[in-house]
TORLUM-504159 format. One record per residue: residue number from 1; residue in three letters; x, y, z of N, C-alpha, C in turn. Coordinates in Angstrom, 2 decimals, padded with zeros to 5 digits. Each point is the difference from the previous one (the first is absolute). Layout:
REM TORLUM-504159
{atom NUM 'ALA' {X Y Z} {X Y Z} {X Y Z}}
...
REM end
This chain:
REM TORLUM-504159
{atom 1 'MET' {-016.62 007.66 078.41} {-000.81 -000.52 -001.06} {-001.44 000.47 000.17}}
{atom 2 'LYS' {-000.61 000.49 -001.05} {-001.37 000.48 000.06} {-000.96 -001.14 -000.33}}
{atom 3 'LYS' {-000.93 -000.23 000.92} {-000.95 -001.09 -000.21} {-001.38 000.50 -000.42}}
{atom 4 'ASN' {-000.38 001.20 000.45} {-001.35 000.48 -000.22} {-000.11 000.96 -001.19}}
{atom 5 'VAL' {000.73 -000.24 -001.02} {-000.04 000.85 -001.19} {-001.10 -000.51 -000.92}}
{atom 6 'ILE' {-000.88 000.91 -000.39} {-001.09 -000.37 -000.90} {000.37 000.46 -001.40}}
{atom 7 'ASN' {000.08 -000.92 -000.89} {000.32 000.32 -001.39} {-001.29 000.05 -000.80}}
{atom 8 'THR' {-000.51 001.21 -000.21} {-001.21 000.16 -000.81} {000.40 000.47 -001.37}}
{atom 9 'PRO' {-000.52 -000.59 -001.03} {000.32 000.47 -001.34} {-000.55 001.40 -000.22}}
{atom 10 'VAL' {000.70 000.76 -000.84} {-000.40 001.38 -000.28} {-001.35 000.03 -000.68}}
{atom 11 'ALA' {-000.32 -000.97 -000.78} {-001.25 -000.03 -000.76} {-001.22 -000.07 000.92}}
{atom 12 'ASP' {000.17 -000.40 001.25} {-001.13 -000.12 000.91} {-000.56 001.34 000.45}}
{atom 13 'PHE' {000.81 001.05 000.03} {-000.49 001.26 000.55} {-000.18 001.11 -001.02}}
{atom 14 'THR' {000.28 -000.22 -001.27} {-000.15 001.05 -001.01} {-000.60 -000.55 -001.28}}
{atom 15 'SER' {-000.63 000.87 -000.75} {-000.61 -000.39 -001.27} {000.92 000.25 -001.19}}
{atom 16 'VAL' {001.25 000.35 000.27} {000.97 000.33 -001.03} {000.65 -001.27 -000.51}}
{atom 17 'ASN' {000.37 000.00 -001.28} {000.74 -001.12 -000.56} {001.42 000.05 000.56}}
{atom 18 'THR' {000.24 -000.77 001.05} {001.26 000.08 000.72} {001.17 -000.54 -000.80}}
{atom 19 'GLU' {-000.21 -001.00 -000.78} {001.10 -000.57 -000.79} {000.51 001.01 -001.02}}
{atom 20 'GLU' {-000.91 000.76 -000.55} {000.38 001.03 -000.98} {000.84 001.08 000.67}}
{atom 21 'ARG' {-000.38 000.42 001.21} {000.73 001.04 000.72} {001.38 -000.51 000.46}}
{atom 22 'LYS' {000.06 -001.28 000.38} {001.28 -000.57 000.41} {000.96 -000.08 -001.18}}
{atom 23 'ALA' {-000.55 -000.27 -001.18} {000.83 -000.15 -001.20} {000.66 001.32 -000.42}}
{atom 24 'LEU' {-000.55 001.13 000.46} {000.59 001.30 -000.36} {001.42 000.15 000.56}}
{atom 25 'GLN' {000.24 -000.56 001.16} {001.29 000.08 000.69} {000.50 001.45 000.06}}
{atom 26 'ILE' {-000.79 000.84 000.62} {000.35 001.41 000.16} {001.18 000.10 000.95}}
{atom 27 'ARG' {001.03 000.75 -000.43} {001.20 000.20 000.80} {000.35 001.48 000.04}}
{atom 28 'ALA' {000.87 000.36 000.90} {000.47 001.39 000.09} {000.72 000.37 -001.30}}
{atom 29 'GLY' {-000.25 001.21 -000.47} {000.62 000.46 -001.23} {-000.91 -000.10 -001.21}}
{atom 30 'ASP' {-001.10 -000.76 000.12} {-000.94 -000.12 -001.11} {-000.84 001.26 -000.11}}
{atom 31 'THR' {-000.39 000.34 -001.21} {-000.94 001.08 -000.22} {-001.35 -000.63 -000.28}}
{atom 32 'VAL' {-000.99 000.34 000.82} {-001.32 -000.63 -000.12} {-001.08 001.05 -000.12}}
{atom 33 'LYS' {-001.13 -000.43 -000.55} {-001.20 000.82 -000.04} {-001.09 -000.81 000.70}}
{atom 34 'VAL' {-000.49 000.53 001.11} {-001.01 -000.68 000.80} {-001.34 000.69 -000.24}}
{atom 35 'TRP' {-000.99 -000.77 -000.44} {-001.34 000.53 -000.24} {-000.83 -000.28 001.24}}
{atom 36 'VAL' {-000.38 001.07 000.72} {-000.72 -000.11 001.26} {-001.46 000.35 -000.21}}
{atom 37 'LYS' {-000.88 -000.79 000.63} {-001.44 000.30 -000.03} {-000.30 001.01 001.08}}
{atom 38 'ILE' {-000.67 001.09 -000.38} {-000.37 001.04 000.96} {-001.52 000.09 000.03}}
{atom 39 'LYS' {-000.54 -000.09 001.21} {-001.45 000.03 000.17} {-000.45 001.45 000.12}}
{atom 40 'GLU' {-000.98 000.37 -000.81} {-000.56 001.35 000.03} {-001.51 -000.07 000.02}}
{atom 41 'LYS' {-000.62 001.08 000.47} {-001.45 000.09 -000.03} {-000.40 001.08 -000.98}}
{atom 42 'ASP' {-001.02 -000.28 -000.81} {-000.49 001.02 -000.91} {-001.04 000.86 000.70}}
{atom 43 'ASN' {-000.66 000.88 -000.74} {-000.97 000.93 000.58} {-001.18 -000.70 000.67}}
{atom 44 'LYS' {-000.34 -001.16 -000.50} {-001.17 -000.73 000.53} {000.37 -000.89 001.18}}
{atom 45 'GLY' {001.26 -000.04 000.37} {000.44 -000.82 001.12} {000.38 -001.42 -000.41}}
{atom 46 'LYS' {000.00 -000.26 -001.29} {000.36 -001.33 -000.49} {001.52 -000.12 -000.04}}
{atom 47 'GLU' {000.52 -001.12 000.48} {001.44 -000.21 000.03} {000.50 -000.51 -001.34}}
{atom 48 'LYS' {001.11 000.58 -000.43} {000.63 -000.41 -001.25} {001.48 -000.19 000.25}}
{atom 49 'PHE' {000.61 -000.83 -000.82} {001.44 -000.19 000.06} {000.62 000.60 -001.25}}
{atom 50 'ARG' {001.10 000.69 000.21} {000.79 000.47 -001.14} {001.43 -000.48 000.20}}
{atom 51 'LEU' {000.74 -000.07 -001.10} {001.38 -000.47 000.06} {000.95 001.18 -000.04}}
{atom 52 'GLN' {001.03 -000.06 000.84} {001.02 001.03 000.02} {001.36 -000.67 -000.05}}
{atom 53 'ALA' {000.86 000.47 -000.88} {001.33 -000.59 -000.15} {001.00 000.69 000.92}}
{atom 54 'PHE' {000.89 -000.79 000.58} {001.10 000.51 000.81} {001.25 -000.63 -000.56}}
{atom 55 'GLU' {000.79 000.79 -000.74} {001.17 -000.53 -000.67} {001.27 000.52 000.67}}
{atom 56 'GLY' {000.92 -000.91 000.28} {001.23 000.43 000.63} {000.99 -001.14 000.20}}
{atom 57 'LEU' {001.00 000.26 000.80} {001.10 -000.92 000.26} {-000.30 -000.80 001.26}}
{atom 58 'VAL' {000.21 -001.30 -000.06} {-000.18 -000.84 001.18} {001.21 000.20 000.90}}
{atom 59 'VAL' {-000.25 000.54 001.19} {001.07 000.29 000.94} {000.36 -001.24 000.80}}
{atom 60 'GLY' {-001.00 -000.81 000.30} {000.27 -001.21 000.77} {-001.23 -000.88 000.07}}
{atom 61 'THR' {000.24 -001.26 000.34} {-001.09 -000.95 000.22} {000.18 -000.62 001.37}}
{atom 62 'LYS' {-001.11 -000.44 000.61} {000.06 -000.65 001.30} {-000.87 -001.24 -000.02}}
{atom 63 'HIS' {000.43 -001.02 000.71} {-000.72 -001.25 000.23} {-000.15 -000.86 -001.24}}
{atom 64 'GLY' {000.86 000.18 -000.99} {000.07 -000.89 -001.15} {-001.31 -000.19 -000.73}}
{atom 65 'ASN' {-000.48 -001.26 -000.07} {-001.25 -000.31 -000.69} {-001.05 -000.55 000.95}}
{atom 66 'GLU' {000.16 000.24 001.30} {-000.98 -000.52 000.94} {-001.23 000.90 000.06}}
{atom 67 'ALA' {-000.92 -000.33 000.88} {-001.30 000.66 000.05} {000.10 001.51 000.24}}
{atom 68 'GLY' {000.91 000.44 000.82} {000.11 001.42 000.34} {001.07 000.72 -000.79}}
{atom 69 'ALA' {000.34 -000.48 -001.18} {001.08 000.60 -000.79} {-000.37 001.41 -000.45}}
{atom 70 'THR' {000.96 000.90 000.09} {-000.21 001.38 -000.44} {001.18 000.46 -000.83}}
{atom 71 'PHE' {-000.23 001.05 -000.78} {001.09 000.64 -000.74} {-000.24 001.50 000.01}}
{atom 72 'THR' {001.10 000.75 000.05} {-000.04 001.46 000.09} {000.40 000.59 -001.34}}
{atom 73 'VAL' {-000.82 000.92 -000.50} {000.25 000.64 -001.29} {000.21 001.49 000.25}}
{atom 74 'ARG' {001.03 000.57 -000.61} {000.32 001.42 000.14} {-000.08 000.68 -001.36}}
{atom 75 'LYS' {-000.69 001.14 -000.03} {-000.04 000.81 -001.21} {000.19 001.45 000.37}}
{atom 76 'ILE' {000.37 000.81 -000.97} {000.16 001.44 000.23} {-001.09 000.69 -000.81}}
{atom 77 'SER' {-000.86 000.73 000.70} {-001.11 000.69 -000.63} {000.11 001.49 000.29}}
{atom 78 'TYR' {000.17 000.80 -001.04} {000.14 001.45 000.12} {001.13 000.37 000.95}}
{atom 79 'GLY' {001.10 -000.73 -000.06} {001.16 000.31 000.81} {-000.05 -000.51 001.42}}
{atom 80 'VAL' {-001.05 -000.71 000.36} {-000.14 -000.52 001.36} {000.02 -001.52 -000.08}}
{atom 81 'GLY' {000.85 -000.61 000.81} {000.08 -001.46 000.03} {-001.16 -000.59 000.77}}
{atom 82 'MET' {-000.63 -001.01 -000.58} {-001.13 -000.68 000.65} {000.29 -001.49 000.06}}
{atom 83 'GLU' {-000.27 -000.60 001.14} {000.15 -001.44 000.15} {-001.32 -000.58 000.43}}
{atom 84 'ARG' {-000.25 -001.19 -000.49} {-001.24 -000.68 000.35} {000.30 -001.48 000.18}}
{atom 85 'ILE' {-000.54 -000.58 001.06} {000.20 -001.41 000.29} {-001.25 -000.75 -000.44}}
{atom 86 'PHE' {000.21 -001.03 -000.84} {-001.10 -000.79 -000.52} {000.09 -001.43 000.52}}
{atom 87 'PRO' {-001.11 -000.57 000.47} {-000.02 -001.44 000.27} {-000.03 -000.74 -001.33}}
{atom 88 'LEU' {000.82 -001.01 -000.13} {000.13 -000.70 -001.27} {-001.29 -000.67 -000.42}}
{atom 89 'PHE' {-000.73 -000.56 000.96} {-001.21 -000.77 -000.32} {-001.28 000.77 000.34}}
{atom 90 'SER' {000.03 001.31 -000.05} {-001.17 000.81 000.32} {-001.02 -000.05 -001.13}}
{atom 91 'PRO' {-001.27 -000.19 000.34} {-001.04 000.04 -001.04} {-000.25 001.42 -000.53}}
{atom 92 'MET' {000.52 001.02 000.69} {-000.16 001.39 -000.46} {000.99 000.34 -001.11}}
{atom 93 'ILE' {000.94 -000.89 -000.27} {000.91 000.18 -001.13} {-000.57 -000.77 -001.18}}
{atom 94 'ASP' {-000.31 000.75 -001.06} {-000.59 -000.62 -001.19} {001.05 -000.81 -000.75}}
{atom 95 'LYS' {001.13 000.66 -000.31} {001.08 -000.71 -000.68} {001.32 000.69 000.29}}
{atom 96 'ILE' {001.07 -000.76 -000.20} {001.35 000.51 000.19} {000.76 -000.25 -001.29}}
{atom 97 'GLU' {000.58 001.06 -000.56} {000.80 -000.12 -001.21} {001.46 000.25 000.35}}
{atom 98 'VAL' {000.87 -000.93 -000.34} {001.43 000.22 000.18} {000.53 000.58 -001.31}}
{atom 99 'LEU' {000.38 001.28 000.05} {000.44 000.69 -001.21} {001.48 -000.26 -000.29}}
{atom 100 'LYS' {000.83 000.01 001.04} {001.43 -000.25 -000.15} {000.47 -000.88 001.15}}
{atom 101 'LYS' {000.90 -000.89 -000.31} {000.64 -000.81 001.03} {001.35 000.65 000.29}}
{atom 102 'GLY' {000.19 000.42 001.23} {001.25 000.64 000.36} {000.98 -000.99 000.60}}
{atom 103 'SER' {001.27 000.27 -000.18} {001.01 -000.84 000.63} {000.75 000.87 001.00}}
{atom 104 'VAL' {-000.28 -000.22 001.27} {000.63 000.76 001.07} {000.68 -000.97 000.95}}
{atom 105 'ARG' {000.91 000.53 000.78} {000.76 -000.85 000.91} {-000.55 -000.02 001.41}}
{atom 106 'LYS' {-001.01 000.79 000.26} {-000.58 000.05 001.34} {-001.46 -000.43 -000.05}}
{atom 107 'SER' {-000.48 -000.54 001.12} {-001.39 -000.44 000.05} {-000.94 001.14 000.38}}
{atom 108 'LYS' {000.53 001.02 000.66} {-000.79 001.18 000.36} {000.71 001.23 -000.54}}
{atom 109 'LEU' {-000.71 000.80 -000.76} {000.59 001.18 -000.63} {-000.39 001.28 000.74}}
{atom 110 'TYR' {000.08 -000.03 001.33} {-000.39 001.17 000.79} {000.94 001.17 -000.20}}
{atom 111 'PHE' {001.21 -000.26 -000.48} {000.96 001.08 -000.22} {-000.45 000.93 -001.12}}
{atom 112 'VAL' {-000.95 -000.43 -000.81} {-000.49 000.83 -001.11} {-000.63 001.28 000.54}}
{atom 113 'ARG' {-000.63 -000.09 001.16} {-000.62 001.19 000.61} {001.03 001.09 000.23}}
{atom 114 'GLU' {001.11 -000.36 000.65} {001.02 000.98 000.31} {000.76 000.43 -001.25}}
{atom 115 'LYS' {000.15 -000.93 -000.93} {000.73 000.33 -001.22} {-000.70 001.13 -000.75}}
{atom 116 'VAL' {-001.31 -000.07 -000.07} {-000.77 001.01 -000.71} {000.13 001.35 000.70}}
{atom 117 'THR' {-000.12 000.01 001.33} {000.10 001.28 000.71} {001.40 000.57 -000.10}}
{atom 118 'LYS' {001.02 -000.87 000.06} {001.37 000.48 -000.15} {000.21 000.59 -001.39}}
{atom 119 'GLU' {-000.58 -000.65 -001.01} {000.14 000.50 -001.36} {-000.66 001.37 -000.16}}
{atom 120 'ILE' {-001.16 000.16 000.61} {-000.70 001.29 -000.07} {000.82 001.07 000.70}}
{atom 121 'LYS' {000.54 -000.32 001.18} {000.83 000.96 000.71} {001.23 000.38 -000.82}}
{atom 122 'ARG' {000.60 -001.00 -000.66} {001.18 000.26 -000.81} {-000.35 000.93 -001.16}}
{atom 123 'LEU' {-001.14 -000.21 -000.61} {-000.40 000.85 -001.12} {-000.26 001.43 000.47}}
{atom 124 'THR' {-000.62 000.15 001.18} {-000.25 001.35 000.49} {001.30 000.67 000.39}}
{atom 125 'ARG' {000.97 -000.77 000.53} {001.30 000.58 000.30} {000.65 000.53 -001.26}}
{atom 126 'ARG' {-000.08 -000.80 -001.06} {000.56 000.41 -001.28} {-000.67 001.27 -000.51}}
{atom 127 'ALA' {-001.30 000.05 000.15} {-000.75 001.16 -000.48} {000.40 001.26 000.76}}
{atom 128 'LYS' {000.26 -000.13 001.29} {000.40 001.15 000.78} {001.39 000.48 -000.42}}
{atom 129 'LEU' {000.88 -000.93 -000.31} {001.34 000.38 -000.40} {000.01 000.71 -001.34}}
{atom 130 'VAL' {-000.89 -000.39 -000.87} {-000.07 000.61 -001.32} {-000.53 001.41 000.10}}
{atom 131 'GLY' {-000.92 000.24 000.90} {-000.60 001.32 000.15} {-001.01 000.25 -001.10}}
{atom 132 'LEU' {-001.15 -000.57 000.13} {-001.00 000.07 -001.05} {-000.89 001.23 000.10}}
{atom 133 'THR' {000.58 001.14 000.32} {-000.80 001.22 000.06} {000.10 000.73 -001.32}}
{atom 134 'THR' {-001.12 000.47 -000.46} {-000.02 000.76 -001.24} {-000.67 001.34 000.27}}
{atom 135 'SER' {000.38 001.00 -000.76} {-000.64 001.30 000.15} {-001.10 000.12 -001.04}}
{atom 136 'SER' {-001.04 000.69 000.40} {-001.13 000.14 -000.92} {000.24 001.18 -000.94}}
{atom 137 'ASP' {-000.76 000.06 -001.05} {000.10 001.10 -000.96} {-000.38 001.32 000.65}}
{atom 138 'ILE' {-000.96 -000.05 000.90} {-000.45 001.23 000.66} {001.13 000.58 000.84}}
{atom 139 'GLU' {000.71 -000.86 000.74} {001.10 000.48 000.83} {001.10 000.61 -000.87}}
{atom 140 'GLU' {000.29 -000.61 -001.14} {001.03 000.53 -000.89} {-000.39 001.37 -000.55}}
{atom 141 'THR' {-001.26 000.15 -000.42} {-000.43 001.30 -000.54} {-000.01 001.06 001.11}}
{atom 142 'GLU' {-000.41 -000.38 001.23} {000.02 000.95 001.10} {001.43 000.44 000.30}}
{atom 143 'LYS' {000.93 -000.92 -000.08} {001.41 000.31 000.25} {000.52 000.99 -001.06}}
{atom 144 'LYS' {-000.37 -000.26 -001.27} {000.42 000.91 -001.08} {-000.60 001.39 000.19}}
{atom 145 'ILE' {-001.26 000.06 000.43} {-000.66 001.30 000.23} {000.70 000.75 001.12}}
{atom 146 'ARG' {000.32 -000.72 001.11} {000.71 000.64 001.11} {001.35 000.54 -000.46}}
{atom 147 'GLU' {000.74 -000.78 -000.78} {001.30 000.45 -000.50} {-000.15 001.23 -000.87}}
{atom 148 'ALA' {-001.04 000.02 -000.86} {-000.23 001.15 -000.87} {-000.36 001.23 000.83}}
{atom 149 'GLU' {-000.82 -000.17 001.04} {-000.38 001.13 000.86} {001.22 000.55 000.73}}
{atom 150 'GLU' {000.86 -000.90 000.50} {001.21 000.45 000.69} {000.92 000.76 -000.95}}
{atom 151 'ALA' {000.12 -000.50 -001.23} {000.83 000.69 -000.99} {-000.58 001.38 -000.31}}
{atom 152 'ALA' {-001.34 000.09 -000.09} {-000.64 001.29 -000.28} {000.23 000.98 001.15}}
{atom 153 'LYS' {-000.07 -000.49 001.25} {000.23 000.87 001.16} {001.44 000.52 000.00}}
{atom 154 'LYS' {000.93 -000.89 -000.32} {001.40 000.42 -000.05} {000.21 001.07 -001.08}}
{atom 155 'ALA' {-000.65 -000.22 -001.13} {000.13 000.96 -001.10} {-000.59 001.34 000.41}}
{atom 156 'GLU' {-001.14 000.01 000.67} {-000.62 001.24 000.45} {000.91 000.72 001.00}}
{atom 157 'GLU' {000.60 -000.80 000.93} {000.88 000.61 000.99} {001.22 000.62 -000.69}}
{atom 158 'GLU' {000.53 -000.69 -001.00} {001.15 000.54 -000.73} {-000.38 001.28 -000.72}}
{atom 159 'VAL' {-001.20 000.03 -000.57} {-000.46 001.20 -000.70} {-000.18 001.13 001.00}}
{atom 160 'LYS' {-000.60 -000.29 001.15} {-000.21 001.03 001.02} {001.35 000.54 000.50}}
{atom 161 'GLU' {000.97 -000.92 000.19} {001.31 000.43 000.44} {000.66 000.87 -001.07}}
{atom 162 'GLY' {-000.17 -000.37 -001.25} {000.57 000.80 -001.11} {-000.64 001.36 -000.06}}
{atom 163 'VAL' {-001.30 000.11 000.21} {-000.71 001.27 -000.03} {000.43 000.85 001.19}}
{atom 164 'SER' {000.12 -000.61 001.15} {000.39 000.76 001.18} {001.43 000.50 -000.13}}
{atom 165 'GLU' {000.88 -000.76 -000.64} {001.37 000.45 -000.23} {000.01 001.18 -000.97}}
{atom 166 'GLU' {-000.84 -000.06 -001.04} {-000.09 001.12 -000.95} {-000.51 001.25 000.69}}
{atom 167 'LYS' {-000.99 -000.15 000.89} {-000.55 001.14 000.72} {001.06 000.62 000.89}}
{atom 168 'THR' {000.75 -000.89 000.67} {001.06 000.54 000.87} {001.06 000.72 -000.82}}
{atom 169 'GLU' {000.29 -000.50 -001.18} {000.98 000.63 -000.87} {-000.52 001.36 -000.49}}
{atom 170 'THR' {-001.26 000.04 -000.38} {-000.58 001.25 -000.48} {-000.11 001.01 001.13}}
{atom 171 'THR' {-000.30 -000.43 001.18} {-000.07 000.95 001.13} {001.37 000.49 000.36}}
{atom 172 'GLU' {001.03 -000.80 -000.15} {001.36 000.43 000.29} {000.44 001.02 -001.06}}
{atom 173 'GLU' {-000.40 -000.19 -001.27} {000.35 000.91 -001.07} {-000.68 001.35 000.22}}
{atom 174 'LYS' {-001.23 000.00 000.46} {-000.73 001.23 000.24} {000.66 000.80 001.12}}
{atom 175 'LYS' {000.50 -000.68 001.00} {000.65 000.66 001.12} {001.31 000.66 -000.46}}
{atom 176 'ASP' {000.66 -000.55 -000.93} {001.28 000.55 -000.47} {-000.26 001.19 -000.83}}
REM end
């Protein structure tokens, strides 16, 4: 039995509306858009905050609705998977929008990472089997030119052979 457990309300350590964040009930499988405050300095050295959205799939949540609650969001940006862990009650999060409520059977969707890589590998395997090589127009014209040159050489050789046969025939006639 734990005797020295201190139960501090979440509202004591953050300026965020905790009841509002608890009411969201973010779960794995939800699609969320998290608006994060980013601190920047301008040319004069003055600090400014700007908002940046991070939209993706909630892969998992930890610690429920207590003070240290976190949730992990995964998105794919330019073909690269990105994951980011957000504290639920962080003052650096301006707002959280739940875009879709997902119904999944697992509490942690870590298998999504491997599923995506397996799918990419499967697609590349398919692409290799199909053989996606194409010939360019330049290569085709060069091939036709080579064939025409070879045909011309053969024709010249045949003509030379025909002329040499005629010469041999005429020289044989002269000898007779």
